[in-house]
N, C-alpha and C positions, 0 to 999 in steps of 0.2 A: 679223764682221770687227772687228779691233781697230785703232784709230788711235793713233799716237803724238801726244802733246801737242806742238804746234808753238810755242805761245806760253808764255813763262815771264815772270812779272812781274819787272821790273827791281828789283834789291835797292836799298834805301835805305841808304846808308852815312852814319853819323853820327859826329861827333867830340865825345866827352864829352856825348852827348845832343843835339847840334845837328845836324839833318839837313844834309848837305853835298853829296852827289852821288848820282845814280842810276847803278847799275852794270848795264849791259847786257852779258851774257856774250859776245855776238858782237862787241862794240866794243873789248874790251880783252883782252890776253894774260894779265894778272894784276892783282891788287889794287894793287900798287905803281905800275904804269903808269897806272891810273885816278886814283890820288891825285896823282901828278905832273902829270897833265894838268890837274887842278884847282889846280895850284900849291901843293899841300900838301907841306911839306918832311918827308921821311922819309930819314934817313941810310941809305945802302946802299953796298955794295961789290961783291960778286960777282954779285948778281942771279940766283943759281941755287940758293939754299938751303944753301950750304956754310958761309958765314962767320957768319951770324946777326946781322949788323950792323943789319938792318932789323926786328929782333924788336919786336913791338908787342903790348901787352896788349889783349885783347878783353873789353870790358865786358859785352856781350850779343851773342848770335847765334853762328853757326857758319860755318866756312870748310871748303872742300875743297881738297886739294892737287893741283895740276896735275903737279908733280914732287915726288917724295918728298924732304923736307928732310933734310939731314945734320946741321945744327946742332941742338944740344940745345934743347928747348923745355919750359918749365914748363907745367902746366895753365893754360889761359886765355891763352896767348900764341899768336901766329901769325907767320909770315914772309910779309909782303905780296908779296915778290918771286916766290913760287912757289905762291901760293894765290889763290882766288877766293871771294867770299861765297856761302854756301849759304842765301840769304834775307837779310833785313834784318840789318845789322851795326852795332854801336856800338863804336868803337875809342877807346882811351885816349890820344888824341893831342890836344895843346892846340889849342883853337879859334883861338888866336893865330897858328898856322902856316897858317891858311886865310885867303886874301884873296878872299873871295867877295862875295855880294850886299850884305851890310851894309857892308863896306869900300867897295865901289864907290859905293853911294848916298851915303855920307859924303863921298867925294871929289868927287862931282858937285855937292853942295850948297855946297862951298867955292869953286866957280868963279865 
């Protein structure tokens, strides 16, 4: 008897090498939604892979496409609006767009 693997490790999404979020496939529709939930700013327009506005460079890792993108992509680029990580992923997005744990700790110490 063969069993399907039910558990899949959540992918670690990093911004320029800085681990930023865990991506659980059952929690998000696509990578753009996960980034936005963490308050990471990624410009987007169509949200369907047509315009290419959210085009992002992938430093390491792979993505798979939920919907086939129509926008032109160069090797090493992805469209977060219509893809999901296929394992750990490092994106070339500036860490300054992320207001995460480090920023919050700084804010708390100033009170």
